[in-house]
C-alpha positions as a LaTeX table, in Angstrom:
\begin{tabular}{lrrr}
\hline
Residue & $x$ (\AA) & $y$ (\AA) & $z$ (\AA) \\
\hline
Met1 & $-0.06$ & 0.00 & $-0.02$ \\
Glu2 & 1.32 & 3.49 & $-0.88$ \\
Ala3 & 1.46 & 5.65 & 1.95 \\
Ser4 & 0.45 & 8.56 & 0.08 \\
Thr5 & $-3.09$ & 7.31 & $-0.48$ \\
Asp6 & $-4.25$ & 8.14 & 2.94 \\
Phe7 & $-1.92$ & 11.34 & 3.15 \\
Cys8 & $-3.74$ & 14.38 & 3.35 \\
Glu9 & $-2.76$ & 18.34 & 4.05 \\
Asp10 & $-4.19$ & 17.64 & 7.90 \\
Gly11 & $-2.89$ & 14.29 & 8.51 \\
Leu12 & $-1.87$ & 10.89 & 7.80 \\
Gly13 & $-4.17$ & 7.84 & 8.06 \\
Ser14 & $-5.71$ & 7.97 & 11.31 \\
Leu15 & $-3.54$ & 10.62 & 12.69 \\
Leu16 & $-4.38$ & 14.28 & 12.64 \\
Gly17 & $-1.78$ & 17.28 & 12.53 \\
Arg18 & $-0.86$ & 20.00 & 10.51 \\
Ser19 & 1.99 & 21.37 & 12.83 \\
Val20 & 5.94 & 20.97 & 11.96 \\
Ala21 & 6.22 & 18.58 & 14.70 \\
Met22 & 3.59 & 16.14 & 13.61 \\
Lys23 & 4.69 & 16.24 & 9.71 \\
Gln24 & 7.96 & 15.32 & 10.76 \\
Val25 & 6.27 & 12.37 & 12.70 \\
Phe26 & 4.24 & 11.51 & 9.40 \\
Ala27 & 7.82 & 11.54 & 7.27 \\
Leu28 & 9.29 & 9.02 & 9.71 \\
Ile29 & 6.29 & 7.05 & 9.95 \\
Gln30 & 6.23 & 6.81 & 6.14 \\
Arg31 & 10.06 & 5.97 & 5.97 \\
Val32 & 9.96 & 3.20 & 8.40 \\
Ala33 & 6.26 & 1.54 & 7.63 \\
Pro34 & 7.10 & $-0.27$ & 4.59 \\
Thr35 & 10.07 & $-2.07$ & 6.60 \\
Glu36 & 10.30 & $-5.14$ & 9.00 \\
Ala37 & 12.06 & $-2.89$ & 11.82 \\
Thr38 & 10.95 & $-3.15$ & 15.12 \\
Val39 & 9.55 & 0.40 & 16.22 \\
Met40 & 9.80 & 1.89 & 19.67 \\
Ile41 & 7.22 & 4.65 & 19.98 \\
Met42 & 7.88 & 7.14 & 22.92 \\
Gly43 & 5.85 & 9.71 & 24.15 \\
Glu44 & 3.67 & 10.96 & 27.10 \\
Ser45 & 0.38 & 9.44 & 28.16 \\
Gly46 & $-2.30$ & 10.52 & 25.79 \\
Val47 & $-0.32$ & 11.52 & 22.83 \\
Gly48 & $-2.01$ & 9.06 & 20.63 \\
Lys49 & 1.05 & 6.18 & 20.51 \\
Glu50 & $-1.53$ & 3.48 & 19.51 \\
Leu51 & $-2.84$ & 5.54 & 16.55 \\
Val52 & 0.90 & 5.83 & 15.41 \\
Ala53 & 1.04 & 1.86 & 15.68 \\
Asp54 & $-2.18$ & 1.74 & 13.62 \\
Cys55 & $-0.57$ & 3.88 & 10.96 \\
Ile56 & 2.47 & 2.29 & 10.74 \\
His57 & 0.63 & $-1.13$ & 10.18 \\
Arg58 & $-1.78$ & 0.34 & 7.93 \\
Phe59 & 1.13 & 1.56 & 5.37 \\
Ser60 & 2.88 & $-1.60$ & 5.89 \\
His61 & 3.34 & $-4.81$ & 3.68 \\
Arg62 & 1.39 & $-6.60$ & 6.54 \\
Ser63 & $-1.61$ & $-4.28$ & 6.33 \\
Gln64 & $-3.77$ & $-7.36$ & 5.34 \\
Gly65 & $-3.00$ & $-8.92$ & 8.69 \\
Pro66 & $-4.22$ & $-8.44$ & 12.17 \\
Leu67 & $-3.14$ & $-5.58$ & 14.31 \\
Val68 & $-2.82$ & $-7.07$ & 17.69 \\
Ala69 & $-2.42$ & $-4.88$ & 20.72 \\
Ile70 & $-1.52$ & $-5.84$ & 24.28 \\
Asn71 & $-1.02$ & $-3.36$ & 27.37 \\
Cys72 & 1.80 & $-5.12$ & 29.13 \\
Gly73 & 0.89 & $-3.08$ & 32.33 \\
Ser74 & $-2.47$ & $-4.12$ & 32.69 \\
Ile75 & $-1.80$ & $-7.70$ & 32.96 \\
Pro76 & $-1.07$ & $-9.44$ & 36.10 \\
Ala77 & 2.66 & $-11.00$ & 36.35 \\
Ser78 & 1.34 & $-14.40$ & 36.54 \\
Leu79 & $-0.96$ & $-14.26$ & 33.54 \\
Ile80 & 1.28 & $-12.52$ & 31.24 \\
Glu81 & 3.28 & $-15.44$ & 29.72 \\
Ala82 & $-0.16$ & $-17.23$ & 29.05 \\
Glu83 & $-1.53$ & $-13.96$ & 27.19 \\
Leu84 & 1.79 & $-13.45$ & 25.19 \\
Phe85 & 2.49 & $-17.04$ & 24.17 \\
Gly86 & $-1.00$ & $-19.06$ & 25.15 \\
Tyr87 & $-1.48$ & $-22.14$ & 26.84 \\
Glu88 & $-2.31$ & $-25.76$ & 26.22 \\
Lys89 & $-5.47$ & $-27.18$ & 27.86 \\
Gly90 & $-4.66$ & $-28.71$ & 31.26 \\
Ser91 & $-1.72$ & $-26.89$ & 31.60 \\
Phe92 & $-2.59$ & $-25.07$ & 35.08 \\
Thr93 & $-5.78$ & $-25.17$ & 37.08 \\
Gly94 & $-8.36$ & $-23.25$ & 35.33 \\
Ala95 & $-7.29$ & $-23.87$ & 31.62 \\
Ser96 & $-9.96$ & $-25.73$ & 30.33 \\
Arg97 & $-9.06$ & $-25.21$ & 26.58 \\
Thr98 & $-6.02$ & $-24.28$ & 24.66 \\
His99 & $-5.68$ & $-20.72$ & 24.09 \\
Ala100 & $-3.57$ & $-18.96$ & 21.34 \\
Gly101 & $-1.61$ & $-16.09$ & 22.77 \\
Val102 & $-0.88$ & $-12.62$ & 20.98 \\
Phe103 & 2.44 & $-14.04$ & 19.27 \\
Glu104 & 0.01 & $-16.70$ & 17.39 \\
Arg105 & $-3.13$ & $-14.19$ & 17.03 \\
Ala106 & $-1.12$ & $-11.72$ & 15.32 \\
Thr107 & 0.54 & $-14.10$ & 12.75 \\
Gly108 & 0.90 & $-12.40$ & 9.44 \\
Gly109 & 0.33 & $-8.77$ & 11.04 \\
Thr110 & 1.74 & $-6.92$ & 13.58 \\
Leu111 & 1.93 & $-7.03$ & 17.18 \\
Phe112 & 1.74 & $-4.11$ & 19.54 \\
Leu113 & 3.13 & $-4.10$ & 22.82 \\
Asp114 & 2.20 & $-1.03$ & 24.97 \\
Glu115 & 3.83 & $-0.03$ & 27.93 \\
Val116 & 6.46 & $-2.50$ & 27.41 \\
Thr117 & 8.61 & $-1.33$ & 30.23 \\
Glu118 & 5.98 & $-2.33$ & 32.70 \\
Met119 & 6.71 & $-5.99$ & 31.73 \\
Pro120 & 8.57 & $-8.14$ & 34.63 \\
Leu121 & 12.20 & $-8.36$ & 33.91 \\
Asp122 & 12.12 & $-12.32$ & 33.87 \\
Met123 & 9.28 & $-12.09$ & 31.15 \\
Gln124 & 11.48 & $-9.52$ & 29.23 \\
Thr125 & 14.02 & $-12.16$ & 29.07 \\
Arg126 & 11.77 & $-14.66$ & 27.61 \\
Leu127 & 10.50 & $-11.79$ & 25.06 \\
Leu128 & 13.66 & $-11.28$ & 24.00 \\
Arg129 & 14.61 & $-14.97$ & 23.16 \\
Val130 & 11.36 & $-15.00$ & 21.05 \\
Leu131 & 12.28 & $-11.71$ & 19.14 \\
Glu132 & 15.66 & $-13.14$ & 18.35 \\
Thr133 & 14.54 & $-16.84$ & 17.52 \\
Gly134 & 11.26 & $-16.26$ & 16.06 \\
Arg135 & 10.11 & $-19.48$ & 17.98 \\
Phe136 & 8.29 & $-20.15$ & 21.34 \\
Tyr137 & 6.06 & $-22.48$ & 23.29 \\
Arg138 & 3.09 & $-22.03$ & 24.71 \\
Val139 & 2.88 & $-22.86$ & 28.35 \\
Gly140 & 2.51 & $-26.21$ & 29.23 \\
Gly141 & 3.37 & $-26.97$ & 25.48 \\
Thr142 & 5.90 & $-29.21$ & 23.73 \\
Gln143 & 5.16 & $-28.31$ & 20.01 \\
Glu144 & 7.64 & $-25.22$ & 19.08 \\
Ile145 & 5.59 & $-22.67$ & 17.11 \\
Lys146 & 7.24 & $-20.08$ & 14.73 \\
Thr147 & 6.23 & $-16.47$ & 14.49 \\
Asp148 & 5.45 & $-14.52$ & 11.39 \\
Ile149 & 4.92 & $-11.03$ & 12.92 \\
Arg150 & 6.27 & $-7.45$ & 12.98 \\
Val151 & 6.71 & $-5.96$ & 16.74 \\
Leu152 & 6.01 & $-2.42$ & 17.44 \\
Ala153 & 6.70 & $-1.46$ & 20.96 \\
Ala154 & 5.61 & 1.90 & 23.00 \\
Thr155 & 6.40 & 3.37 & 26.51 \\
Asn156 & 5.82 & 6.76 & 28.19 \\
Arg157 & 8.89 & 6.47 & 30.15 \\
Asn158 & 12.38 & 7.77 & 29.06 \\
Ile159 & 14.03 & 4.45 & 27.99 \\
Thr160 & 17.44 & 5.16 & 28.78 \\
Glu161 & 16.14 & 6.18 & 32.66 \\
Ala162 & 14.01 & 3.01 & 32.43 \\
Val163 & 17.16 & 0.69 & 31.44 \\
Gly164 & 19.16 & 2.64 & 34.57 \\
Ser165 & 16.16 & 1.78 & 36.90 \\
Arg166 & 16.16 & $-1.70$ & 35.87 \\
Gln167 & 12.62 & $-1.43$ & 34.51 \\
Leu168 & 13.83 & $-2.44$ & 31.07 \\
Arg169 & 16.58 & $-4.81$ & 29.85 \\
Glu170 & 19.26 & $-3.05$ & 27.75 \\
Asp171 & 19.41 & $-5.80$ & 25.38 \\
Leu172 & 15.60 & $-5.73$ & 25.05 \\
Met173 & 15.75 & $-2.15$ & 24.52 \\
Tyr174 & 18.19 & $-2.07$ & 21.58 \\
Arg175 & 16.06 & $-5.14$ & 20.04 \\
Leu176 & 12.86 & $-2.96$ & 20.28 \\
Ala177 & 14.25 & 0.33 & 19.39 \\
Val178 & 15.68 & $-0.30$ & 16.06 \\
Phe179 & 13.48 & 2.60 & 15.03 \\
Pro180 & 12.79 & 5.01 & 17.71 \\
Leu181 & 10.14 & 7.36 & 17.01 \\
His182 & 9.17 & 10.24 & 19.43 \\
Val183 & 5.68 & 11.57 & 19.47 \\
Pro184 & 5.33 & 15.08 & 20.62 \\
Pro185 & 2.98 & 16.32 & 23.20 \\
Leu186 & $-0.04$ & 18.40 & 22.22 \\
Arg187 & 1.64 & 21.46 & 23.43 \\
Glu188 & 4.37 & 20.94 & 21.19 \\
Arg189 & 2.11 & 21.17 & 18.40 \\
Ala190 & 1.46 & 24.54 & 17.51 \\
Gly191 & $-2.04$ & 24.75 & 15.70 \\
Asp192 & $-3.07$ & 21.35 & 16.29 \\
Val193 & $-5.50$ & 22.18 & 19.08 \\
Ser194 & $-8.21$ & 23.70 & 16.96 \\
Leu195 & $-7.69$ & 21.00 & 13.99 \\
Leu196 & $-8.24$ & 18.28 & 16.68 \\
Ala197 & $-11.09$ & 20.17 & 18.66 \\
Glu198 & $-13.19$ & 20.77 & 15.28 \\
Tyr199 & $-12.66$ & 17.06 & 14.41 \\
Phe200 & $-14.04$ & 15.61 & 17.67 \\
Leu201 & $-16.55$ & 18.11 & 17.70 \\
Gln202 & $-17.91$ & 17.21 & 14.31 \\
Ala203 & $-17.65$ & 13.43 & 15.18 \\
Leu204 & $-19.96$ & 14.27 & 18.12 \\
Asn205 & $-22.15$ & 16.31 & 15.77 \\
Arg206 & $-22.82$ & 13.22 & 13.53 \\
Ala207 & $-23.18$ & 10.73 & 16.18 \\
Asn208 & $-25.72$ & 12.62 & 17.86 \\
Ser209 & $-27.66$ & 14.43 & 14.90 \\
Ala210 & $-26.59$ & 17.80 & 16.35 \\
Gln211 & $-25.20$ & 21.05 & 14.99 \\
Lys212 & $-23.39$ & 22.57 & 17.96 \\
Arg213 & $-20.40$ & 24.68 & 17.37 \\
Phe214 & $-17.67$ & 26.53 & 19.44 \\
Ser215 & $-17.73$ & 29.68 & 21.21 \\
Ala216 & $-14.52$ & 32.26 & 19.95 \\
Ala217 & $-13.87$ & 32.29 & 23.71 \\
Phe218 & $-13.62$ & 28.51 & 24.16 \\
Leu219 & $-11.46$ & 28.12 & 21.07 \\
Asp220 & $-8.97$ & 30.54 & 22.67 \\
Ser221 & $-9.24$ & 29.00 & 25.85 \\
Leu222 & $-8.38$ & 25.67 & 24.33 \\
Arg223 & $-5.28$ & 27.06 & 22.49 \\
Ser224 & $-3.89$ & 28.74 & 25.44 \\
Tyr225 & $-4.04$ & 25.68 & 28.01 \\
Arg226 & $-0.98$ & 23.47 & 28.33 \\
Trp227 & $-3.17$ & 20.12 & 28.09 \\
Pro228 & $-0.90$ & 17.94 & 30.50 \\
Gly229 & $-3.09$ & 15.12 & 29.46 \\
Asn230 & $-2.66$ & 15.49 & 25.63 \\
Val231 & $-4.97$ & 14.51 & 22.91 \\
Arg232 & $-7.00$ & 12.09 & 25.28 \\
Glu233 & $-7.69$ & 14.96 & 27.96 \\
Leu234 & $-8.61$ & 17.35 & 24.72 \\
Lys235 & $-10.97$ & 14.77 & 23.62 \\
Asn236 & $-12.78$ & 14.05 & 27.02 \\
Ala237 & $-13.06$ & 18.12 & 27.59 \\
Ile238 & $-14.85$ & 18.51 & 24.19 \\
Glu239 & $-17.28$ & 15.49 & 25.26 \\
Arg240 & $-17.70$ & 17.16 & 28.49 \\
Ser241 & $-18.59$ & 20.57 & 27.01 \\
Phe242 & $-20.64$ & 18.73 & 24.31 \\
Ile243 & $-23.09$ & 16.69 & 26.86 \\
Leu244 & $-23.76$ & 20.34 & 28.65 \\
Ala245 & $-24.03$ & 22.88 & 25.78 \\
Asp246 & $-27.41$ & 23.64 & 24.10 \\
Asp247 & $-26.04$ & 25.03 & 20.90 \\
Ile248 & $-22.62$ & 26.60 & 21.60 \\
Leu249 & $-19.76$ & 25.21 & 23.49 \\
Asp250 & $-18.72$ & 28.05 & 25.57 \\
Phe251 & $-15.73$ & 28.21 & 28.04 \\
Asp252 & $-18.01$ & 29.67 & 30.71 \\
Leu253 & $-19.61$ & 26.01 & 31.28 \\
Pro254 & $-18.22$ & 24.46 & 34.57 \\
Ile255 & $-16.40$ & 21.66 & 32.88 \\
Ala256 & $-14.13$ & 23.51 & 30.60 \\
Met257 & $-11.03$ & 22.27 & 32.02 \\
Pro258 & $-10.14$ & 19.14 & 34.12 \\
Thr259 & $-9.82$ & 19.61 & 38.11 \\
His260 & $-5.89$ & 18.95 & 38.37 \\
Ala261 & $-3.41$ & 21.73 & 37.85 \\
Pro262 & $-1.44$ & 22.24 & 34.54 \\
Glu263 & 2.33 & 21.63 & 34.95 \\
Gln264 & 4.74 & 22.98 & 37.38 \\
Glu265 & 5.84 & 25.78 & 34.87 \\
Ser266 & 2.31 & 26.76 & 34.40 \\
Arg267 & 1.50 & 27.37 & 38.27 \\
Pro268 & 1.62 & 30.85 & 39.60 \\
Ala269 & 3.90 & 31.37 & 42.12 \\
Gly270 & 4.79 & 33.77 & 45.26 \\
Leu271 & 1.17 & 34.12 & 46.08 \\
His272 & 0.73 & 34.58 & 50.11 \\
Val273 & $-2.64$ & 35.39 & 51.36 \\
Pro274 & $-3.01$ & 36.67 & 55.20 \\
Leu275 & $-4.90$ & 34.58 & 57.22 \\
Gly276 & $-8.13$ & 36.25 & 57.82 \\
Ser277 & $-8.40$ & 37.96 & 54.44 \\
Arg278 & $-11.67$ & 37.88 & 52.61 \\
Leu279 & $-12.43$ & 35.65 & 49.57 \\
Asp280 & $-12.68$ & 38.30 & 47.21 \\
Glu281 & $-9.22$ & 39.74 & 48.43 \\
Ala282 & $-7.77$ & 36.27 & 48.11 \\
Glu283 & $-9.23$ & 35.90 & 44.46 \\
Arg284 & $-7.74$ & 39.29 & 43.43 \\
Ser285 & $-4.50$ & 38.41 & 44.57 \\
Leu286 & $-4.41$ & 34.97 & 42.80 \\
Ile287 & $-5.46$ & 37.03 & 39.72 \\
Glu288 & $-2.83$ & 39.70 & 40.00 \\
Val289 & 0.13 & 37.15 & 40.92 \\
Thr290 & $-1.23$ & 35.00 & 38.07 \\
Leu291 & $-1.08$ & 38.10 & 35.51 \\
Asp292 & 2.32 & 38.95 & 36.65 \\
Tyr293 & 3.50 & 35.55 & 36.20 \\
Cys294 & 2.15 & 35.00 & 32.88 \\
Glu295 & 3.69 & 38.24 & 31.97 \\
Gly296 & 0.41 & 39.96 & 31.29 \\
Asp297 & $-0.87$ & 37.39 & 28.78 \\
Lys298 & $-4.38$ & 37.28 & 29.69 \\
Lys299 & $-5.43$ & 34.26 & 27.52 \\
Arg300 & $-2.75$ & 32.26 & 29.17 \\
Ala301 & $-3.43$ & 33.66 & 32.35 \\
Ala302 & $-7.27$ & 32.89 & 31.96 \\
Ala303 & $-6.41$ & 29.16 & 31.28 \\
Val304 & $-3.95$ & 29.01 & 34.03 \\
Leu305 & $-6.75$ & 30.17 & 36.39 \\
Gly306 & $-9.37$ & 28.07 & 34.84 \\
Cys307 & $-11.83$ & 30.58 & 34.12 \\
Ser308 & $-13.19$ & 32.03 & 30.87 \\
Leu309 & $-11.21$ & 35.26 & 29.17 \\
Lys310 & $-14.67$ & 37.15 & 29.31 \\
Thr311 & $-14.79$ & 36.29 & 33.31 \\
Leu312 & $-11.00$ & 37.61 & 33.75 \\
Tyr313 & $-11.75$ & 40.87 & 31.70 \\
Asn314 & $-14.72$ & 41.22 & 34.13 \\
Lys315 & $-12.69$ & 40.81 & 36.94 \\
Leu316 & $-9.94$ & 43.22 & 35.87 \\
Asn317 & $-12.35$ & 45.81 & 34.89 \\
Ser318 & $-14.16$ & 45.53 & 38.31 \\
Tyr319 & $-10.92$ & 45.91 & 40.22 \\
Ala320 & $-10.17$ & 49.23 & 38.02 \\
Arg321 & $-13.67$ & 50.58 & 39.03 \\
Asp322 & $-12.75$ & 49.73 & 42.75 \\
Asn323 & $-9.43$ & 51.36 & 42.37 \\
Ala324 & $-10.85$ & 54.68 & 40.90 \\
Ala325 & $-13.29$ & 54.82 & 43.54 \\
Ala326 & $-10.84$ & 54.33 & 46.40 \\
His327 & $-8.40$ & 56.97 & 44.71 \\
Pro328 & $-10.62$ & 59.52 & 42.94 \\
Arg329 & $-8.42$ & 61.98 & 40.97 \\
Ser330 & $-8.30$ & 65.64 & 42.36 \\
Leu331 & $-10.16$ & 68.18 & 40.20 \\
Pro332 & $-8.35$ & 70.84 & 38.58 \\
Gln333 & $-9.03$ & 74.39 & 40.19 \\
Ala334 & $-11.14$ & 76.67 & 38.13 \\
Pro335 & $-8.44$ & 79.55 & 36.93 \\
Thr336 & $-8.86$ & 82.72 & 38.86 \\
Pro337 & $-10.86$ & 85.27 & 36.94 \\
Leu338 & $-8.67$ & 88.12 & 35.32 \\
Ser339 & $-9.37$ & 91.40 & 37.39 \\
Thr340 & $-11.30$ & 93.82 & 35.50 \\
Ala341 & $-10.28$ & 96.57 & 37.99 \\
Pro342 & $-8.33$ & 99.51 & 36.47 \\
Met343 & $-4.69$ & 99.27 & 36.59 \\
\hline
\end{tabular}
């Protein structure tokens, strides 16, 4: 399959993005997909690593075969061997039938090992052997099975640090990361937030026979927020806003941003509120410190504070009126009339 058949200006396959960072990812996918190289897909949680794996599979020579995914961190250590390699009937208590593991189910296609650094070290040893020999046994089995798969892996960890902390075997790292591919976080994808938000909104509109749209303030706030949860967080925020909105998704809705704070660097510092301060005084102090931290950027400050840009402006206008009332300007003195008396 030619990669260009599913390439468009705004994405590649199931991936969306028009930013420079994502176009570089698309170019790397098109390079490595037609090969048989193992790929280590790295990136923060929520960036879309599984979609990248799907895209690599789609543009590979194995696209007509299955894409089988397994999350190595969600399977108990006692069961992961059976899930990877399968087991024979009667091989352990509860094995009432023969079960094919993911290495068998992915035959002719691609096996995606998500969160591979969460796999127990002893199982990593066996995985390495299977990757090197292309052969394995089911649990309780005596017949050797030959694999015919391509392996893709993913992690949200720094793989060098994972090796140093003994969460990932160094030899397995080299085997899996023949072609390392980093997926950038959403905050580094300038211009992609609006594109993704519109895509999610239109998908919801189609599914619900609706015609809802964004307010300008809502879009401004989406662009200003740093999205520590990445694309997954953005999708969830749009869906929550869609549920509560009538016709227009507006940032004034109480669900616009998640309850957890953005990254540490986005948090205002240096705020000290004396005990006994009134709530409105504490709020004003927080707004002023946040504005100072954001160097006067009101859009960014609104995103950090978790309020709409309109609400922030209303607060600032109110403070300006209070200042004017507390410190009225002295009216200019009327000029002394010129004397008309004769000199």
